[in-house]
N, C-alpha and C positions, 0 to 999 in steps of 0.2 A: 844281166843284161840291162841295158838302157834303152828306154822307149821315148821317142820324142814324137809329140802329135801336133799337128797344126791343122786347124779346120777352116775351111772357107765355104760358107753356105752347106750345101749338101755334098761336098767333098771333104774327105779326111785323109791327109797325108800322115803316114806312120813311118818313121825311120827306126830300125831295130840295129843295136850295136852289141856285140858279143856272141852269147850262145843262147839259142832257143831249145831248151831241153825240158826235162821233167819238172826241174826246180823253177824254170822261168815261164813255162807255158801258161800257168795259172795267171801270171802277171799280165801277159798279153791278152788273154781272154778277158780278165778283169778291165784292162785298158780299152777294149774295144766294145764291150757289151753295152755300156751306157750310151754310146753314140749310134749304134747299129741302125736304130729305127728311123733316124733323122737322115740317113745317107742314101745317096744314089751311086757314089763312086767311093771306093776304099783303094787307096794305093799304098803297098807296103815296099818301102825302100830297103833292100836287103844288102846294099853296098857294104856295109860294115858288119854284117852277120858272118861270123866264122864257122857255125855249126848249126845243123837243125837235126834234132832226134824225132823219132815217131810221135812223141808227145807234142812237139812243134807242129808236125805235119797234121795231126789231128785238130789242132786249133785252125790251121789254114783251111782244112777241109770243111770244118764247121761253118766258117765264115763264108767260103766259096758257095756252099749250099743254102745258106740263109740269103745271101745277096741275089744268087742266080734265082732263086724261087720267087723273088719280088721283082725280078727284071731289072736288077741292079748289077753293078759289077766290081769285081775284084782284079786288081792289077799287081803282079809282083815286078818290082824294078831292081834291075842290076845285081842279080845274084852272083856271088863269087863261084868260081869254077868248083869247089868242094860242095856247095849247096846245090848247084845246078846238077851235079852227079847224083846226088840223092833224089832229086825230083825226077831225073831220068830212069834211075834204077827202080823207083817205086811207082812209075807211071804217071807221077803228077804232072810232069811236063806235057801229057797229052790233053789236059782239060784245063790246066791253069792258064791265065793269060799272062805270059812272062815277056817282059820288055827288057832287052839287054842294052 
């Protein structure tokens, strides 16, 4: 998986490309944890994300909870149909802010 980050003050845009699974979820967690305390808004662009596993969902849940607890926000942008189906099947689409 490839991770592209751009930061603008308290906004972090992260674009993911490839597969978010057991092997790559640690990479995403590592990429986010250093910036999380300084953020008010985290936007994850999933336009080029082909697959998400339960390990990937755990990372999204972790940062959703961290940001929500501090009255900050996490937005999921442009998930592919396959990824959106996983969000729907797992119930993640009911609490994540998803912008298509």
